[in-house]
SENU-64809 format. One record per residue (C-alpha): residue number from 1; chain; x, y, z. Coordinates in nm, 4 decimals, m for minus. Each point is the difference from the previous one (the first is absolute). Example, Ala and Ser with C-alpha at 12.3 -4.5 7.8 and 13.67 -1.06 7.14 Angstrom:
REM SENU-64809
+-----+--------+----------+----------+----------+
: num : chaine :       xx :       yy :       zz :
+-----+--------+----------+----------+----------+
:   1 :      A :   1.2300 :  m0.4500 :   0.7800 :
:   2 :      A :   0.1370 :   0.3440 :  m0.0660 :
+-----+--------+----------+----------+----------+
This chain:
REM SENU-64809
+-----+--------+----------+----------+----------+
: num : chaine :       xx :       yy :       zz :
+-----+--------+----------+----------+----------+
:   1 :      A :  m0.0226 :  m0.0333 :  m0.0060 :
:   2 :      A :   0.1268 :   0.3641 :  m0.0319 :
:   3 :      A :   0.1341 :   0.2489 :   0.2337 :
:   4 :      A :  m0.2659 :   0.2940 :   0.0888 :
:   5 :      A :   0.1949 :   0.3192 :   0.0245 :
:   6 :      A :  m0.1032 :   0.2079 :   0.2405 :
:   7 :      A :   0.0528 :   0.3553 :  m0.0977 :
:   8 :      A :   0.0083 :   0.1346 :   0.4032 :
:   9 :      A :   0.2647 :  m0.2889 :   0.0480 :
:  10 :      A :   0.2010 :   0.1800 :  m0.2960 :
:  11 :      A :  m0.0193 :   0.3219 :   0.0909 :
:  12 :      A :   0.1143 :  m0.1082 :   0.3420 :
:  13 :      A :   0.3038 :  m0.2029 :  m0.0600 :
:  14 :      A :   0.1464 :   0.2839 :  m0.2791 :
:  15 :      A :  m0.0747 :   0.2356 :   0.2725 :
:  16 :      A :   0.2521 :  m0.2016 :   0.2018 :
:  17 :      A :   0.2715 :  m0.0073 :  m0.2090 :
:  18 :      A :  m0.0397 :   0.3704 :  m0.0788 :
:  19 :      A :   0.0458 :   0.0475 :   0.3711 :
:  20 :      A :   0.2918 :  m0.2062 :   0.0248 :
:  21 :      A :   0.1654 :   0.1627 :  m0.2632 :
:  22 :      A :  m0.0172 :   0.3284 :   0.1039 :
:  23 :      A :   0.1238 :  m0.1170 :   0.3304 :
:  24 :      A :   0.2674 :  m0.1043 :  m0.1690 :
:  25 :      A :   0.0902 :   0.2716 :  m0.1651 :
:  26 :      A :  m0.0436 :   0.2076 :   0.3032 :
:  27 :      A :   0.2688 :  m0.2337 :   0.1883 :
:  28 :      A :   0.2504 :   0.0762 :  m0.3224 :
:  29 :      A :  m0.0071 :   0.3136 :   0.0175 :
:  30 :      A :   0.0497 :   0.0280 :   0.4226 :
:  31 :      A :   0.2593 :  m0.2453 :  m0.0664 :
:  32 :      A :   0.2026 :   0.2111 :  m0.3138 :
:  33 :      A :  m0.1018 :   0.3315 :   0.2411 :
:  34 :      A :   0.1807 :  m0.1524 :   0.3079 :
:  35 :      A :   0.2907 :  m0.1166 :  m0.2582 :
:  36 :      A :   0.0190 :   0.3782 :  m0.1299 :
:  37 :      A :  m0.0270 :   0.1054 :   0.3655 :
:  38 :      A :   0.2900 :  m0.2024 :   0.1443 :
:  39 :      A :   0.2346 :   0.0098 :  m0.2982 :
:  40 :      A :  m0.0507 :   0.4184 :   0.0624 :
:  41 :      A :   0.0468 :  m0.0672 :   0.3757 :
:  42 :      A :   0.3187 :  m0.1838 :  m0.0912 :
:  43 :      A :   0.1193 :   0.2952 :  m0.2570 :
:  44 :      A :  m0.0675 :   0.2423 :   0.2619 :
:  45 :      A :   0.1975 :  m0.1806 :   0.2798 :
:  46 :      A :   0.2638 :  m0.0439 :  m0.2898 :
:  47 :      A :   0.0070 :   0.4039 :  m0.0740 :
:  48 :      A :   0.0411 :   0.0912 :   0.3188 :
:  49 :      A :   0.2316 :  m0.2438 :   0.0868 :
:  50 :      A :   0.2148 :   0.1713 :  m0.2610 :
:  51 :      A :  m0.0668 :   0.3445 :   0.1121 :
:  52 :      A :   0.1211 :  m0.0540 :   0.3815 :
:  53 :      A :   0.3057 :  m0.1532 :  m0.1315 :
:  54 :      A :   0.0810 :   0.2640 :  m0.2049 :
:  55 :      A :  m0.0736 :   0.2620 :   0.2910 :
:  56 :      A :   0.2238 :  m0.2091 :   0.1920 :
:  57 :      A :   0.2777 :   0.0000 :  m0.2898 :
:  58 :      A :  m0.0836 :   0.3844 :  m0.0453 :
:  59 :      A :  m0.0017 :   0.0963 :   0.4222 :
:  60 :      A :   0.3684 :  m0.2224 :  m0.0015 :
:  61 :      A :   0.1627 :   0.1477 :  m0.2504 :
:  62 :      A :  m0.0690 :   0.3853 :   0.1633 :
:  63 :      A :   0.1181 :  m0.1726 :   0.3256 :
:  64 :      A :   0.3200 :  m0.0949 :  m0.1509 :
:  65 :      A :   0.0616 :   0.4055 :  m0.2222 :
:  66 :      A :  m0.0996 :   0.0735 :   0.3514 :
:  67 :      A :   0.2529 :  m0.1458 :   0.1945 :
:  68 :      A :   0.2964 :   0.0363 :  m0.2863 :
:  69 :      A :  m0.0910 :   0.3870 :  m0.0035 :
:  70 :      A :   0.0456 :  m0.0133 :   0.4045 :
:  71 :      A :   0.3172 :  m0.1992 :  m0.0063 :
:  72 :      A :   0.1401 :   0.2317 :  m0.2943 :
:  73 :      A :  m0.0996 :   0.3247 :   0.1325 :
:  74 :      A :   0.1602 :   0.1153 :   0.2930 :
:  75 :      A :  m0.2122 :   0.1195 :   0.3218 :
:  76 :      A :   0.0002 :   0.3721 :  m0.0001 :
:  77 :      A :   0.1361 :   0.1667 :   0.3541 :
:  78 :      A :  m0.3544 :   0.1102 :   0.1732 :
:  79 :      A :  m0.0550 :  m0.3935 :   0.0309 :
:  80 :      A :   0.3587 :  m0.0616 :   0.0946 :
:  81 :      A :  m0.1078 :   0.2717 :   0.3080 :
:  82 :      A :  m0.2710 :  m0.2039 :   0.1424 :
:  83 :      A :   0.2549 :  m0.2708 :   0.1731 :
:  84 :      A :   0.1242 :   0.1429 :   0.3172 :
:  85 :      A :   0.3133 :  m0.1602 :  m0.0400 :
:  86 :      A :   0.1021 :   0.1489 :  m0.3632 :
:  87 :      A :  m0.1348 :   0.3143 :   0.1253 :
:  88 :      A :   0.2600 :   0.0274 :   0.2900 :
:  89 :      A :   0.2959 :  m0.1101 :  m0.2672 :
:  90 :      A :  m0.1116 :   0.2503 :  m0.2424 :
:  91 :      A :   0.0130 :   0.2672 :   0.2736 :
:  92 :      A :   0.3246 :  m0.1251 :   0.0996 :
:  93 :      A :   0.1014 :   0.0261 :  m0.3960 :
:  94 :      A :  m0.1063 :   0.3499 :  m0.0416 :
:  95 :      A :   0.1773 :   0.0812 :   0.3785 :
:  96 :      A :   0.2650 :  m0.0604 :  m0.1456 :
:  97 :      A :  m0.0479 :   0.1538 :  m0.3651 :
:  98 :      A :  m0.1014 :   0.3321 :   0.1781 :
:  99 :      A :   0.3012 :  m0.0213 :   0.1853 :
: 100 :      A :   0.2409 :   0.0056 :  m0.2606 :
: 101 :      A :  m0.1823 :   0.2856 :  m0.1488 :
: 102 :      A :   0.0474 :   0.1754 :   0.2928 :
: 103 :      A :   0.3984 :  m0.0464 :   0.0317 :
: 104 :      A :  m0.0068 :   0.0882 :  m0.4001 :
: 105 :      A :  m0.1935 :   0.3129 :   0.0453 :
: 106 :      A :   0.2210 :   0.0836 :   0.3322 :
: 107 :      A :   0.3396 :  m0.0077 :  m0.2356 :
+-----+--------+----------+----------+----------+
Protein backbone atom coordinates (compact mmCIF):
# COMPACT_ATOMS: atom_id res chain seq x y z
CA UNK A 1 0.00 0.00 0.00
CA UNK A 2 0.97 3.51 -0.53
CA UNK A 3 2.23 5.62 2.28
CA UNK A 4 0.00 8.59 2.80
CA UNK A 5 1.79 11.91 3.00
CA UNK A 6 0.53 14.18 5.71
CA UNK A 7 1.22 17.80 4.71
CA UNK A 8 1.38 18.94 8.34
CA UNK A 9 4.05 16.35 9.16
CA UNK A 10 6.05 17.27 6.09
CA UNK A 11 5.88 20.95 6.99
CA UNK A 12 6.99 20.26 10.56
CA UNK A 13 9.91 18.08 9.44
CA UNK A 14 11.04 20.70 6.97
CA UNK A 15 10.75 23.37 9.66
CA UNK A 16 12.89 21.32 12.08
CA UNK A 17 15.57 20.81 9.42
CA UNK A 18 15.67 24.55 8.72
CA UNK A 19 15.90 25.34 12.45
CA UNK A 20 18.84 22.93 12.85
CA UNK A 21 20.60 24.48 9.86
CA UNK A 22 20.08 27.99 11.18
CA UNK A 23 21.36 26.95 14.61
CA UNK A 24 24.43 25.44 12.98
CA UNK A 25 24.99 28.68 11.05
CA UNK A 26 24.77 30.66 14.28
CA UNK A 27 27.26 28.35 15.96
CA UNK A 28 29.64 28.67 13.03
CA UNK A 29 29.36 32.48 13.13
CA UNK A 30 30.02 32.50 16.88
CA UNK A 31 33.05 30.24 16.48
CA UNK A 32 34.44 32.46 13.72
CA UNK A 33 33.91 35.53 15.88
CA UNK A 34 35.69 33.85 18.81
CA UNK A 35 38.61 32.86 16.59
CA UNK A 36 38.85 36.41 15.30
CA UNK A 37 38.77 37.83 18.81
CA UNK A 38 41.36 35.34 20.00
CA UNK A 39 43.61 36.20 17.06
CA UNK A 40 43.14 39.91 17.66
CA UNK A 41 43.88 39.38 21.35
CA UNK A 42 47.09 37.56 20.51
CA UNK A 43 48.08 40.26 18.03
CA UNK A 44 47.40 42.96 20.62
CA UNK A 45 49.50 41.12 23.20
CA UNK A 46 52.32 40.74 20.69
CA UNK A 47 52.21 44.47 19.87
CA UNK A 48 52.15 45.41 23.55
CA UNK A 49 55.12 43.15 24.25
CA UNK A 50 57.03 44.62 21.31
CA UNK A 51 56.28 48.16 22.48
CA UNK A 52 57.43 47.29 26.01
CA UNK A 53 60.69 45.83 24.70
CA UNK A 54 61.34 48.91 22.56
CA UNK A 55 60.64 51.20 25.51
CA UNK A 56 63.03 49.18 27.68
CA UNK A 57 65.74 49.42 25.05
CA UNK A 58 65.19 53.16 24.70
CA UNK A 59 65.34 53.76 28.45
CA UNK A 60 68.48 51.66 28.83
CA UNK A 61 70.15 53.52 25.94
CA UNK A 62 69.28 56.86 27.52
CA UNK A 63 70.59 55.76 30.91
CA UNK A 64 73.82 54.48 29.35
CA UNK A 65 74.29 57.78 27.52
CA UNK A 66 73.68 59.74 30.72
CA UNK A 67 76.18 57.60 32.64
CA UNK A 68 78.82 58.05 29.96
CA UNK A 69 78.18 61.79 29.90
CA UNK A 70 78.38 61.99 33.70
CA UNK A 71 81.74 60.24 33.76
CA UNK A 72 83.17 62.22 30.83
CA UNK A 73 82.27 65.71 32.06
CA UNK A 74 84.03 66.95 35.20
CA UNK A 75 81.82 67.96 38.09
CA UNK A 76 81.36 71.71 38.63
CA UNK A 77 82.93 73.27 41.70
CA UNK A 78 79.56 73.96 43.31
CA UNK A 79 78.91 70.24 43.67
CA UNK A 80 82.36 69.74 45.13
CA UNK A 81 81.70 72.34 47.80
CA UNK A 82 78.77 70.38 49.20
CA UNK A 83 81.02 67.81 50.87
CA UNK A 84 82.36 69.17 54.21
CA UNK A 85 85.77 67.50 54.00
CA UNK A 86 86.34 68.92 50.56
CA UNK A 87 85.28 72.37 51.67
CA UNK A 88 87.92 72.38 54.38
CA UNK A 89 90.50 71.12 51.93
CA UNK A 90 89.60 73.80 49.38
CA UNK A 91 89.71 76.49 52.07
CA UNK A 92 93.23 75.46 53.00
CA UNK A 93 94.32 75.52 49.38
CA UNK A 94 92.64 78.91 48.96
CA UNK A 95 94.36 80.30 52.05
CA UNK A 96 97.74 79.18 50.78
CA UNK A 97 97.02 80.75 47.40
CA UNK A 98 95.88 83.99 49.02
CA UNK A 99 98.89 83.97 51.30
CA UNK A 100 101.26 83.65 48.39
CA UNK A 101 99.46 86.49 46.60
CA UNK A 102 99.80 88.70 49.68
CA UNK A 103 103.49 87.90 49.90
CA UNK A 104 103.95 88.88 46.28
CA UNK A 105 102.09 92.15 46.83
CA UNK A 106 104.31 92.99 49.81
CA UNK A 107 107.42 92.50 47.82
